[in-house]
Residue frames relative to the residue before (quaternion, step in Angstrom):
aa qw qx qy qz dx dy dz
M 1.0000 0.0000 0.0000 0.0000 0.00 0.00 0.00
P 0.4764 -0.6797 0.4690 0.3017 3.61 -0.86 0.89
S 0.3645 -0.6995 0.5666 0.2381 3.55 -1.30 0.42
Y 0.1175 -0.7872 0.6047 0.0282 3.54 -1.13 0.76
I 0.1649 -0.7296 0.6484 0.1415 3.53 -1.29 0.46
D 0.2524 -0.7429 0.6015 0.1505 3.56 -0.76 1.06
I 0.2432 -0.8414 0.4698 0.1099 3.57 -0.26 1.29
A 0.7954 0.1723 -0.1226 0.5680 3.64 1.19 0.01
V 0.1365 0.7684 -0.6047 0.1589 3.54 -0.33 1.35
N 0.2528 -0.7570 0.5873 0.1341 3.57 -0.77 1.08
L 0.0250 -0.8645 0.5015 -0.0211 3.52 0.52 1.25
L 0.7463 0.3842 -0.2021 0.5045 3.57 1.03 -0.80
G 0.8262 0.2040 -0.1584 0.5007 3.55 -1.11 0.72
S 0.6547 0.4692 -0.3100 0.5051 3.57 1.20 0.52
A 0.7179 -0.4403 0.3217 0.4327 3.55 -1.33 -0.01
L 0.5950 0.5843 -0.3650 0.4140 3.61 1.22 -0.27
E 0.5711 0.6786 -0.3757 0.2685 3.57 1.00 -0.86
P 0.6730 0.5009 -0.3405 0.4245 3.67 0.81 -0.78
D 0.7553 0.3662 -0.1885 0.5098 3.62 1.16 -0.53
T 0.1259 0.8592 -0.4925 0.0576 3.57 1.20 0.52
A 0.6964 0.4889 -0.2984 0.4324 3.60 0.69 -1.05
S 0.7058 0.4491 -0.2814 0.4701 3.59 0.85 -0.92
I 0.5902 0.5606 -0.3640 0.4526 3.62 1.11 -0.64
I 0.6767 0.4920 -0.2887 0.4656 3.59 0.89 -0.96
Q 0.6833 0.4930 -0.2896 0.4541 3.58 0.92 -0.92
A 0.6550 0.5089 -0.3171 0.4598 3.60 0.93 -0.88
A 0.6323 0.5153 -0.3302 0.4749 3.59 1.06 -0.70
A 0.6629 0.5097 -0.3063 0.4549 3.58 0.86 -0.96
D 0.6176 0.5549 -0.3404 0.4415 3.60 1.07 -0.73
Q 0.7115 0.3966 -0.2430 0.5267 3.60 1.24 -0.48
G 0.6124 -0.5825 0.3419 0.4109 3.57 1.26 0.27
V 0.5482 0.6125 -0.3909 0.4143 3.57 1.30 0.15
S 0.4562 0.6375 -0.4925 0.3780 3.57 -0.15 1.32
P 0.5364 -0.2162 -0.8139 0.0557 1.58 -1.78 1.76
L 0.4208 -0.6423 0.5722 0.2880 3.51 -1.44 0.01
I 0.2805 -0.7267 0.5983 0.1876 3.57 -1.10 0.73
V 0.2317 -0.7869 0.5640 0.0949 3.57 -0.52 1.24
I 0.3625 -0.7566 0.5101 0.1896 3.56 -0.81 1.04
G 0.1858 -0.7345 0.6420 0.1178 3.52 -1.08 0.87
S 0.1311 -0.8482 0.5110 0.0468 3.58 -0.44 1.16
D 0.7511 0.0481 -0.1345 0.6446 3.56 1.34 0.05
L 0.7043 -0.4985 0.2810 0.4201 3.59 -1.20 0.28
T 0.6281 0.5238 -0.3417 0.4630 3.60 1.04 -0.69
E 0.6732 0.4795 -0.2914 0.4816 3.57 0.93 -0.88
S 0.6150 0.5497 -0.3466 0.4466 3.59 1.06 -0.70
A 0.6410 0.5062 -0.3200 0.4801 3.58 1.01 -0.80
A 0.6491 0.5044 -0.3089 0.4784 3.58 1.03 -0.80
A 0.6192 0.5444 -0.3377 0.4542 3.58 1.09 -0.72
I 0.6262 0.5232 -0.3358 0.4705 3.58 1.00 -0.79
A 0.6578 0.5264 -0.3097 0.4408 3.57 0.92 -0.92
I 0.6958 0.4514 -0.2965 0.4735 3.60 0.88 -0.83
C 0.5939 0.5531 -0.3640 0.4571 3.60 1.12 -0.57
Q 0.6260 0.5442 -0.3339 0.4478 3.57 1.07 -0.71
Q 0.6442 0.5155 -0.3189 0.4664 3.58 1.17 -0.54
Y 0.7759 0.2437 -0.1202 0.5693 3.59 1.21 -0.54
P 0.0595 -0.8414 0.5361 0.0326 3.61 0.56 1.11
N 0.8346 0.1659 -0.1909 0.4893 3.53 -1.10 0.95
Q 0.6567 0.4686 -0.3223 0.4953 3.61 1.26 -0.08
L 0.7817 0.1677 -0.0870 0.5943 3.56 1.16 -0.66
Y 0.0052 0.7143 -0.6991 -0.0319 3.51 -1.25 0.71
C 0.1991 -0.8126 0.5385 0.1002 3.58 -1.16 0.24
T 0.3890 -0.6460 0.5908 0.2869 3.49 -1.44 0.06
A 0.1892 -0.7560 0.6103 0.1422 3.57 -1.28 0.26
G 0.3637 0.7445 -0.4865 0.2769 3.54 -0.47 1.17
V 0.4072 -0.6717 0.5601 0.2632 3.51 -1.39 -0.16
H 0.3604 -0.7406 0.5416 0.1680 3.53 -0.53 1.30
P 0.6019 -0.5807 0.3884 0.3868 3.63 -1.04 0.60
H 0.5673 0.5875 -0.3914 0.4240 3.62 1.11 -0.51
H 0.7576 0.3662 -0.1780 0.5102 3.57 1.12 -0.73
A 0.3624 0.7800 -0.4606 0.2195 3.58 1.26 0.12
S 0.5745 0.5984 -0.3943 0.3955 3.60 1.10 -0.50
G 0.6371 0.5131 -0.3285 0.4721 3.59 1.26 -0.26
W 0.4479 0.6992 -0.4510 0.3272 3.58 1.30 -0.03
Q 0.0466 -0.8142 0.5781 -0.0270 3.56 -0.80 1.06
A 0.7501 -0.4220 0.2694 0.4321 3.54 -1.34 0.18
D 0.7620 0.3650 -0.2063 0.4936 3.60 1.01 -0.74
S 0.3797 0.7572 -0.4717 0.2449 3.60 1.24 0.12
S 0.6311 0.5389 -0.3408 0.4418 3.61 0.96 -0.78
K 0.6447 0.5170 -0.3143 0.4672 3.56 1.01 -0.84
Q 0.6549 0.5038 -0.3113 0.4695 3.58 0.93 -0.89
Q 0.6653 0.5065 -0.3046 0.4562 3.56 0.93 -0.90
A 0.6311 0.5373 -0.3302 0.4516 3.57 0.99 -0.82
E 0.6431 0.5131 -0.3201 0.4698 3.59 1.02 -0.78
L 0.6392 0.5200 -0.3239 0.4648 3.58 0.97 -0.83
C 0.6765 0.5239 -0.2923 0.4271 3.57 0.97 -0.89
Q 0.5544 0.6019 -0.3998 0.4129 3.60 1.24 -0.19
A 0.5399 0.6256 -0.4075 0.3888 3.59 1.19 -0.43
P 0.5049 -0.6835 0.4281 0.3076 3.62 -0.82 0.91
Q 0.6011 0.5777 -0.3592 0.4193 3.58 1.20 -0.41
V 0.6338 0.5395 -0.3283 0.4466 3.60 1.20 -0.48
V 0.1021 -0.8376 0.5367 0.0039 3.57 -0.60 1.18
A 0.7956 0.1012 -0.0929 0.5901 3.60 1.26 0.04
V 0.4409 -0.6211 0.5745 0.2996 3.52 -1.32 0.45
G 0.6003 0.5543 -0.4123 0.4029 3.59 -0.89 0.90
E 0.5306 0.0405 -0.8001 -0.2768 1.65 -2.39 -0.21
C 0.0270 0.8007 -0.5956 0.0582 3.57 -0.81 1.00
G 0.3193 0.7550 -0.5349 0.2047 3.56 -1.23 0.26
L 0.5271 -0.6026 0.4931 0.3404 3.54 -1.20 -0.68
D 0.0025 -0.7775 0.6288 -0.0074 3.55 -1.08 0.81
Y 0.0612 -0.8177 0.5721 -0.0182 3.55 -0.25 1.34
N 0.4934 0.6533 -0.4310 0.3795 3.57 1.29 0.14
R 0.7827 0.2933 -0.1431 0.5300 3.55 0.88 -0.98
D 0.1379 -0.8355 0.5184 0.1192 3.59 1.14 -0.63
F 0.1564 0.8036 -0.5529 0.1553 3.57 0.86 0.95
S 0.7452 0.1979 -0.1509 0.6187 3.58 1.26 -0.43
P 0.5898 -0.5801 0.4086 0.3855 3.62 -1.06 0.64
R 0.5887 -0.6384 0.3704 0.3296 3.56 -0.93 0.92
P 0.6423 0.5119 -0.3614 0.4413 3.67 0.88 -0.70
I 0.6603 0.4855 -0.3094 0.4822 3.60 1.04 -0.74
Q 0.5781 0.5573 -0.3722 0.4656 3.60 1.09 -0.64
R 0.6840 0.4867 -0.2940 0.4570 3.57 0.84 -0.96
Q 0.6336 0.5385 -0.3286 0.4479 3.56 0.98 -0.84
A 0.6888 0.4764 -0.2821 0.4681 3.59 0.87 -0.96
F 0.6308 0.5328 -0.3293 0.4580 3.58 1.03 -0.77
I 0.6610 0.5052 -0.3031 0.4647 3.58 0.88 -0.95
A 0.6582 0.5175 -0.3138 0.4477 3.58 0.90 -0.90
Q 0.6917 0.4766 -0.2838 0.4625 3.59 0.97 -0.82
L 0.6048 0.5192 -0.3576 0.4865 3.59 1.10 -0.58
A 0.6393 0.5219 -0.3251 0.4618 3.58 0.97 -0.85
L 0.6475 0.5126 -0.3178 0.4658 3.59 1.01 -0.79
A 0.6389 0.5246 -0.3269 0.4580 3.58 0.97 -0.83
V 0.6287 0.5142 -0.3261 0.4836 3.57 1.07 -0.73
E 0.6655 0.5213 -0.3017 0.4410 3.56 0.87 -0.99
L 0.7501 0.3853 -0.2025 0.4978 3.58 0.93 -0.95
Q 0.2848 -0.7706 0.5008 0.2724 3.57 1.30 -0.32
M 0.3920 0.6654 -0.5113 0.3769 3.48 0.83 1.20
P 0.5290 -0.6011 0.4718 0.3691 3.61 -1.11 0.50
V 0.2875 -0.7537 0.5702 0.1555 3.54 -1.26 0.48
L 0.2150 -0.7574 0.6076 0.1048 3.57 -1.01 0.93
M 0.0893 -0.8611 0.4983 -0.0478 3.54 -0.48 1.29
H 0.2429 -0.7275 0.6314 0.1141 3.49 -1.41 0.53
E 0.0871 0.7816 -0.6158 0.0493 3.58 -0.98 0.83
R 0.1170 0.7746 -0.6155 0.0864 3.54 -0.91 0.96
D 0.8550 -0.0609 -0.0157 0.5149 3.54 -0.74 1.16
A 0.6374 0.5067 -0.3251 0.4809 3.58 1.13 0.63
H 0.1722 0.8638 -0.4679 0.0732 3.54 1.28 0.44
Q 0.6884 0.5154 -0.3108 0.4049 3.57 0.75 -1.01
D 0.6945 0.4459 -0.2715 0.4950 3.60 0.83 -0.95
F 0.6186 0.5630 -0.3394 0.4304 3.57 1.02 -0.86
I 0.6911 0.4737 -0.2744 0.4719 3.56 0.82 -1.01
A 0.6497 0.5334 -0.3239 0.4341 3.59 0.92 -0.89
I 0.6794 0.4676 -0.2854 0.4882 3.58 0.96 -0.86
L 0.6883 0.5026 -0.2941 0.4326 3.56 0.81 -1.01
R 0.6054 0.5839 -0.3561 0.4071 3.58 1.01 -0.77
E 0.6155 0.5629 -0.3386 0.4354 3.60 1.11 -0.69
Y 0.7877 0.3641 -0.1512 0.4734 3.56 0.96 -0.90
R 0.5179 0.7022 -0.4071 0.2702 3.59 1.12 -0.60
P 0.6481 0.5307 -0.3647 0.4066 3.68 0.83 -0.73
Q 0.7283 0.4252 -0.2424 0.4796 3.60 1.11 -0.62
L 0.5679 0.6117 -0.3839 0.3948 3.60 1.23 -0.26
S 0.4670 -0.6774 0.4914 0.2857 3.58 -1.03 0.79
G 0.7769 -0.1420 0.0978 0.6055 3.59 1.18 -0.53
A 0.0791 -0.8002 0.5944 0.0135 3.58 -1.08 0.72
L 0.0836 -0.8102 0.5797 -0.0248 3.54 -0.72 1.18
L 0.1831 -0.7262 0.6522 0.1169 3.55 -0.94 0.96
H 0.1487 -0.8320 0.5294 0.0735 3.56 -0.21 1.24
C 0.8109 0.2252 -0.2026 0.5006 3.55 -1.30 0.44
F 0.1384 0.7996 -0.5625 0.1585 3.55 0.88 0.99
T 0.1551 -0.8393 0.5194 0.0422 3.57 -0.69 1.11
G 0.6486 -0.5257 0.3246 0.4445 3.57 1.23 0.18
T 0.1994 0.7668 -0.5806 0.1872 3.53 -0.77 1.04
P 0.5668 -0.5986 0.4328 0.3647 3.58 -1.07 0.61
Q 0.6624 0.5217 -0.3071 0.4413 3.58 1.21 -0.45
M 0.2875 0.7877 -0.5125 0.1851 3.61 1.19 0.25
E 0.5972 0.5892 -0.3647 0.4040 3.58 1.03 -0.75
A 0.6339 0.5285 -0.3323 0.4565 3.59 1.03 -0.75
Y 0.6456 0.5116 -0.3188 0.4688 3.58 1.03 -0.74
I 0.6461 0.5047 -0.3147 0.4783 3.57 0.99 -0.81
D 0.6397 0.5330 -0.3226 0.4502 3.58 0.99 -0.84
L 0.6874 0.4468 -0.2743 0.5025 3.58 1.15 -0.61
D 0.4518 -0.7241 0.4262 0.3000 3.57 1.30 0.24
L 0.2853 0.7569 -0.5304 0.2538 3.56 0.93 0.92
H 0.3761 -0.6142 0.6245 0.3022 3.51 -1.34 0.36
L 0.1967 -0.7760 0.5904 0.1026 3.58 -1.11 0.70
G 0.2422 -0.7731 0.5741 0.1190 3.56 -0.81 1.07
I 0.1549 -0.8060 0.5695 0.0451 3.57 -0.70 1.13
T 0.1943 -0.7967 0.5693 0.0592 3.55 -0.90 1.06
G 0.7174 -0.4172 0.3437 0.4395 3.51 -1.36 -0.23
W 0.3553 0.7149 -0.5040 0.3297 3.60 1.27 0.14
V 0.6346 0.5614 -0.3245 0.4205 3.56 1.07 -0.79
C 0.6564 0.5142 -0.3010 0.4628 3.59 1.25 -0.40
D 0.5584 0.6105 -0.3753 0.4178 3.58 1.33 0.05
E 0.3367 -0.7817 0.4895 0.1899 3.57 -0.40 1.22
R 0.6420 0.5161 -0.3317 0.4599 3.61 1.21 -0.34
R 0.8339 0.2383 -0.0819 0.4910 3.56 0.65 -1.16
G 0.7105 0.5315 -0.2526 0.3859 3.57 1.12 -0.57
Q 0.3888 0.7674 -0.4562 0.2275 3.58 1.25 0.06
E 0.6424 0.5169 -0.3342 0.4565 3.58 0.94 -0.82
L 0.6589 0.5000 -0.3106 0.4684 3.58 0.92 -0.87
A 0.6280 0.5475 -0.3372 0.4384 3.59 0.97 -0.84
Q 0.6734 0.4909 -0.2935 0.4684 3.58 1.07 -0.73
L 0.7026 0.4776 -0.2629 0.4574 3.58 1.12 -0.67
V 0.5407 0.6791 -0.3833 0.3155 3.58 1.11 -0.73
P 0.6581 0.5178 -0.3490 0.4206 3.66 0.87 -0.73
F 0.7005 0.4896 -0.2696 0.4438 3.61 1.15 -0.46
I 0.4841 0.6329 -0.4555 0.3970 3.60 1.26 0.07
P 0.4876 -0.6761 0.4535 0.3153 3.63 -0.72 0.97
Q 0.6239 -0.5942 0.3672 0.3505 3.55 -1.07 0.82
N 0.7391 0.4206 -0.2374 0.4696 3.58 0.96 -0.80
R 0.6798 0.4826 -0.2883 0.4709 3.60 1.28 0.10
I 0.6124 0.5674 -0.3553 0.4204 3.61 1.22 -0.07
L 0.0367 -0.7623 0.6462 -0.0074 3.55 -1.04 0.94
I 0.2743 -0.7751 0.5501 0.1463 3.59 -1.15 0.50
E 0.0004 0.7993 -0.5959 0.0781 3.53 -1.10 0.82
T 0.4046 -0.6793 0.5424 0.2840 3.53 -1.28 0.31
D 0.1633 -0.7658 0.5800 0.2245 3.59 1.01 -0.86
S 0.2109 0.8101 -0.5164 0.1807 3.56 1.18 0.62
P 0.5562 -0.1121 -0.8164 -0.1079 1.50 -2.29 1.12
Y 0.5002 0.6620 -0.4202 0.3675 3.58 1.26 0.27
L 0.8283 0.3097 -0.1850 0.4286 3.56 -1.40 0.11
L 0.0563 0.7937 -0.5946 0.1157 3.56 0.76 1.05
P 0.4710 -0.6848 0.4650 0.3050 3.63 -0.76 0.96
R 0.3958 -0.7635 0.4639 0.2125 3.58 -0.56 1.18
S 0.6907 0.5077 -0.2841 0.4295 3.57 1.12 -0.59
M 0.4285 0.7091 -0.4732 0.2995 3.64 1.21 0.00
R 0.0278 0.7724 -0.6335 0.0353 3.54 -1.00 0.92
P 0.4506 -0.2682 -0.8364 0.1595 1.53 -1.55 1.93
K 0.5622 -0.6126 0.4389 0.3405 3.54 -1.11 0.68
P 0.4985 -0.6586 0.4605 0.3251 3.63 -0.80 0.92
K 0.5449 -0.6389 0.4322 0.3287 3.56 -1.02 0.82
S 0.7179 0.3771 -0.2313 0.5375 3.55 1.08 -0.73
S 0.4542 -0.6764 0.5035 0.2876 3.57 -1.12 0.60
K 0.4893 0.6629 -0.4277 0.3718 3.57 1.30 -0.04
N 0.3165 -0.6907 0.6140 0.2140 3.53 -1.00 0.84
K 0.1039 -0.8030 0.5862 0.0270 3.59 -1.07 0.74
P 0.6284 -0.5590 0.3810 0.3841 3.60 -1.12 0.58
E 0.5933 0.5934 -0.3696 0.3990 3.61 1.10 -0.59
Y 0.6378 0.5286 -0.3318 0.4513 3.61 1.22 -0.31
L 0.4168 0.7395 -0.4594 0.2616 3.61 1.22 -0.08
P 0.6227 0.5364 -0.3749 0.4290 3.68 0.89 -0.67
Y 0.6116 0.5353 -0.3541 0.4626 3.60 1.07 -0.68
I 0.6613 0.5037 -0.3040 0.4654 3.58 0.89 -0.94
A 0.6478 0.5281 -0.3147 0.4500 3.57 0.95 -0.90
S 0.6653 0.5019 -0.3021 0.4628 3.57 0.92 -0.89
Y 0.6266 0.5400 -0.3232 0.4597 3.58 1.03 -0.82
I 0.6730 0.4863 -0.2892 0.4764 3.59 0.94 -0.93
A 0.6297 0.5385 -0.3369 0.4473 3.58 0.95 -0.86
N 0.6387 0.5273 -0.3182 0.4613 3.58 1.00 -0.82
L 0.6435 0.5186 -0.3177 0.4648 3.59 0.98 -0.85
R 0.7162 0.4430 -0.2349 0.4854 3.56 1.09 -0.79
G 0.4266 -0.7117 0.4575 0.3196 3.58 1.27 -0.17
E 0.5080 0.6423 -0.4128 0.3987 3.57 1.14 0.69
N 0.5783 -0.5444 0.4757 0.3781 3.54 -1.31 0.40
A 0.5159 -0.6946 0.4053 0.2952 3.57 -0.74 1.07
D 0.6753 0.4890 -0.3067 0.4591 3.60 0.91 -0.88
E 0.6551 0.5028 -0.3163 0.4669 3.59 0.98 -0.80
F 0.6280 0.5244 -0.3291 0.4714 3.56 1.06 -0.75
A 0.6360 0.5336 -0.3252 0.4529 3.58 0.98 -0.85
V 0.6434 0.5207 -0.3171 0.4630 3.58 0.95 -0.88
R 0.6664 0.5093 -0.3089 0.4485 3.57 0.91 -0.91
C 0.6685 0.4958 -0.3066 0.4618 3.58 0.91 -0.88
Y 0.6187 0.5348 -0.3366 0.4667 3.57 1.05 -0.75
Q 0.6730 0.4865 -0.2935 0.4736 3.58 0.89 -0.93
N 0.6268 0.5338 -0.3354 0.4579 3.59 1.00 -0.79
S 0.6716 0.5041 -0.2961 0.4552 3.57 0.96 -0.89
V 0.6357 0.5226 -0.3257 0.4655 3.59 0.94 -0.87
A 0.6801 0.4891 -0.2878 0.4641 3.56 0.92 -0.91
F 0.6758 0.5099 -0.3132 0.4304 3.60 0.83 -0.95
F 0.7736 0.3508 -0.1785 0.4966 3.59 0.84 -0.98
N 0.4108 -0.7307 0.4588 0.2946 3.60 1.27 0.13
L 0.1953 0.8289 -0.5065 0.1351 3.59 1.01 0.75
D 0.5398 0.5861 -0.4157 0.4385 3.61 1.16 -0.34
R 0.6514 0.5080 -0.3057 0.4734 3.57 1.03 -0.84
V 0.6565 0.5190 -0.3134 0.4487 3.56 0.97 -0.88
H 0.6870 0.4841 -0.2805 0.4638 3.58 0.94 -0.88
A 0.5842 0.6268 -0.3770 0.3518 3.59 1.10 -0.68
């Protein structure tokens, strides 16, 4: 059975949290292990580290401030984040970026928090896991300043955009979710997926969100789960005209390399 790494799981503060143990086990039973737990603010990032400590080698996490939470960014936030990033369980800075679709935080503060987190990723020489929605122009302008010094940069939950070429030119990794399995909203992404370079594609559920609509039989729960990642991987491999097992191996290797998991396991 192929091995998979789910690079974005919203385990905390979501419908998954009450069932953590069974979620992890059900995923592992399908070859999906480890899972990367997303930290979307500093408090959640600290909690993510704590839960990773309970499940060594099964969970790793990120530490960051999502643009939705950027209004909580303060003068000492960078220092707090840097301390969190010292934990061996933390494999990336983030989730950080810009979201002009929901505008839960004022855009100038979003940009300030994003810049500070990119600077921290450069300082620590850690990869960065990013979010962008309806903010392409500012996102690219800011990222272009820091990309040469970053050890790695991942745009997660990529949903398809005419600007994909700009992301590829910046040597970003792109995380693909079950959005691609949505016959209503995922058509643009389905058309773009074959053009993502082999060494830049990563796969994720972004669970409990974005349950693949094309799964049959349809899961009884509307919750997406890491155990469904093999289905998503197979769907993407088919779009790319690749052997599913070979594609799974490549994505696993890409994930290990991006998050430096060989170093973490050593």
